[in-house]
LOZA-494924 format. One record per residue (C-alpha): residue in three letters; x, y, z. Coordinates in steps of 0.1 Angstrom, whole numbers, plus 2048, in hexadecimal, padded with zeros to 3 digits. Layout:
<recs>
ALAXYZ/...
</recs>
This chain:
<recs>
UNK358B47CA4/UNK35BB49CCA/UNK36DB3DCE6/UNK361B36D0A/UNK370B34D2A/UNK35CB22D41/UNK36AB24D66/UNK38BB1FD5D/UNK3A7B1AD78/UNK3CCB13D73/UNK3E7B0DD8E/UNK408B0CD87/UNK420AF1D9C/UNK401AE0DA9/UNK405ACCDC9/UNK426ADBDD1/UNK430AF6DE9/UNK433B10DCD/UNK411B08DC2/UNK403B2CDB2/UNK3DEB2FDA6/UNK3E4B44D87/UNK3BDB41D7A/UNK3A0B41D91/UNK37FB37D83/UNK382B4ED63/UNK363B4FD4F/UNK35DB64D30/UNK358B63D0A/UNK36BB72CEB/UNK352B79CCE/UNK358B75CAB/UNK368B97CA0/UNK36EBA3CC4/UNK38FBBBCC8/UNK393BB2CEA/UNK3ACBBFD02/UNK3BABB2D23/UNK3C8BC3D3E/UNK3D5BBED60/UNK3F4BC7D72/UNK414BAED70/UNK408B8BD80/UNK3E5B8FD78/UNK3E1B70D64/UNK3E1B82D40/UNK3FDB6ED31/UNK3F2B4BD44/UNK3CCB51D35/UNK3D7B5AD13/UNK3EBB39D10/UNK3CDB26D18/UNK3B9B30CFA/UNK3CEB1CCE2/UNK3D6AFECF8/UNK3FAB06CFF/UNK3EFB06D26/UNK3D3AEED30/UNK3BDAFBD4C/UNK3BFAE7D6F/UNK399AE7D6E/UNK37FAF7D55/UNK376AF7D31/UNK37FB0CD14/UNK366B0BCF9/UNK372B14CD4/UNK353B16CBD/UNK340B01CD5/UNK357AE6CD6/UNK368ADFCF8/UNK38EADFCF0/UNK396AC7D0E/UNK37FAADCFD/UNK392A8ACF5/UNK39CA8ECCF/UNK39EAB0CCA/UNK3B1ABECAF/UNK3C8AD3CC6/UNK3DFAD9CA7/UNK3C4AE7C94/UNK3BBAFFCB1/UNK3DDB0CCAF/UNK3D6B18C8B/UNK3B9B2AC8F/UNK3C3B3ACAF/UNK3E6B4BCAA/UNK3FAB56CC6/UNK414B74CC8/UNK429B71CE4/UNK43AB8FCF4/UNK45CB98CE2/UNK450B7FCC7/UNK46EB8BCB1/UNK485B74CC9/UNK473B56CB7/UNK47FB5FC97/UNK49BB47C8C/UNK499B42C65/UNK4B4B4EC4E/UNK49CB64C3A/UNK47EB73C43/UNK466B5DC2B/UNK471B3EC35/UNK468B49C5A/UNK446B52C52/UNK441B2FC40/UNK449B1FC60/UNK428B21C6E/UNK412B15C50/UNK42BAFAC48/UNK429AEDC69/UNK403AEAC66/UNK404AD4C4A/UNK3FEAECC2B/UNK40CAE3C09/UNK42AAF2BFE/UNK418B0ABE8/UNK3FEB14C03/UNK41AB1CC19/UNK429B33C06/UNK40CB44BFB/UNK3FFB47C1B/UNK423B56C25/UNK421B6FC0D/UNK3FDB7AC11/UNK407B7DC38/UNK425B95C32/UNK411BAAC1B/UNK3F7BAEC37/UNK412BBAC4F/UNK41FBD1C34/UNK443BC4C32/UNK454BD5C16/UNK459BBBBFD/UNK482BBFBFB/UNK483BB2C1E/UNK46FB91C18/UNK491B7DC11/UNK4A9B93C2E/UNK4B4B82C4C/UNK49AB8BC68/UNK4B7B93C7E/UNK4C1BAFC67/UNK49DBC3C6E/UNK492BDBC83/UNK47EBD5CA4/UNK45CBE0C93/UNK466BCDC74/UNK46CBABC87/UNK44EBB1C9B/UNK43DBB1C78/UNK44DB93C6C/UNK442B7EC8D/UNK421B8AC86/UNK41FB83C60/UNK42CB60C6D/UNK40AB59C85/UNK3F8B6BC6A/UNK404B52C50/UNK3F0B32C60/UNK3CEB46C59/UNK3C4B48C79/UNK3A2B55C87/UNK3ADB63CA7/UNK3CDB72CAC/UNK3DAB78CD0/UNK3F3B91CD6/UNK408B94CF9/UNK412BB7CFA/UNK41CBBBCD6/UNK42ABDCCD9/UNK442BD6CF8/UNK466BE5CF0/UNK45BBF8CD1/UNK45EC1CCD0/UNK43DC32CCF/UNK43DC33CA4/UNK442C0FCA7/UNK426C07CBE/UNK40FC1ACAA/UNK418C06C8A/UNK411BE6C9A/UNK3F2BEECA8/UNK3E0C01C8B/UNK3EFBDEC77/UNK3DDBC8C92/UNK3BFBE0C8E/UNK3BEBDDC67/UNK3C0BB8C6D/UNK3A1BB7C83/UNK38EBCFC6D/UNK396BC0C4A/UNK39BBA1C4D/UNK382B9AC6B/UNK39EB87C83/UNK390B88CA3/UNK3B0B9ACBB/UNK3B8B96CDF/UNK3D0BAFCEA/UNK3E3BAAD09/UNK3F0BCFD16/UNK3FCBE4D32/UNK3F1C03D20/UNK3D1C10D29/UNK3D4C29D09/UNK3D9C0BCF0/UNK3BBBF9CFD/UNK3A6C14CFC/UNK3B0C1ECDA/UNK3ABBFCCC9/UNK395BE3CE1/UNK372BE2CDC/UNK36EBC9CFF/UNK386BCAD1E/UNK38DBAFD33/UNK39FBB8D57/UNK3AFB9ED66/UNK3B8BA0D8D/UNK3C9B82DA1/UNK3C0B6BD87/UNK39CB73D82/UNK385B89D6C/UNK385BA9D7F/UNK36EBBBD67/UNK361BB2D43/UNK353BCED2D/UNK353BEAD10/UNK372C03D17/UNK358C1FD22/UNK34CC09D3E/UNK36BBFCD4A/UNK380C1CD4A/UNK361C2ED5B/UNK36EC18D7A/UNK38EC2FD81/UNK38EC28DA6/UNK389C02DA2/UNK3A3BFFD86/UNK3BBC15DA0/UNK3B3BFDDB9/UNK3C4BE0DA6/UNK3E2BF3D9B/UNK3D4C00D79/UNK3C6C1ED6C/UNK3AFC31D54/UNK3BCC3ED31/UNK3CFC61D39/UNK3B7C71D22/UNK39AC66D3B/UNK3AEC78D58/UNK3ADC99D47/UNK389C99D3E/UNK382C92D62/UNK398CB1D6B/UNK38ACC6D52/UNK363CBCD5C/UNK371CC5D82/UNK37BCE9D76/UNK358CEDD67/UNK35ACDDD44/UNK33DCCAD38/UNK351CB1D27/UNK34EC8BD24/UNK35EC7BD41/UNK359C5BD30/UNK372C62D15/UNK38DC4AD11/UNK39FC52CEF/UNK3AFC75CE3/UNK393C77CC8/UNK377C74CE2/UNK388C8DCF6/UNK38BCA5CD9/UNK36ACA5CCF/UNK35CCA6CF2/UNK373CC7CF9/UNK36CCD7CD9/UNK344CD2CE1/UNK34BCE2D06/UNK35ECFECFA/UNK343D04CDA/UNK327D04CF4/UNK339D1BD11/
</recs>
């Protein structure tokens, strides 16, 4: 599985006085099994970009290829694409609407044309995957906590058996414990089920901790594309576009300035702890 964006452009309100170029000559590849972090300040084009991946928005020009097929070709099965690429919007619990959790999770696969038996099996499997307690399956989704609602929304996408799951700020509005639970869950889905993940986030720490590939967006263009250590080594460039490195990276730079032989490319707490212990041990 791969998704290739080839010189994709998108213009809002094209041909009017309110015309805005939201995507500008965007080209990159999402490889099979990627855990991609997509970052950029508000208005950089992140949300517009991910809505192109499953065809919710159509590029003004350029091409998008899924498994080698151009999704803009005549006759391309866009409905099937939306089953393979699951999109979880920011605050997805606002999209819950059924009278109980199980019915809500059944909606997606049923809408894809699965049989009733397969729909219910898929819904049950998805709810198990997100570790929602069994006694909540037939509760009203509106009675759940914020983190539980988020799990149900993710289960609704998983029930469609996607190859790719795209999450647009999946931890928005959650407390730190809820945020970690959701991101750990996504990581387990990636590692355990081989689902390709695209994570849109404002949190550099979250991206550093979970992603293995990062794309930085700026003014609708790809500003950087690389591994976390490579991206976060360019601290001044990130700051110039309103972003930052993870907090731990700044701490390591400060320790290095003070004479400690630590790894200034560390981006996670575990990496920093190992480096600091090594530096102290060698003093």
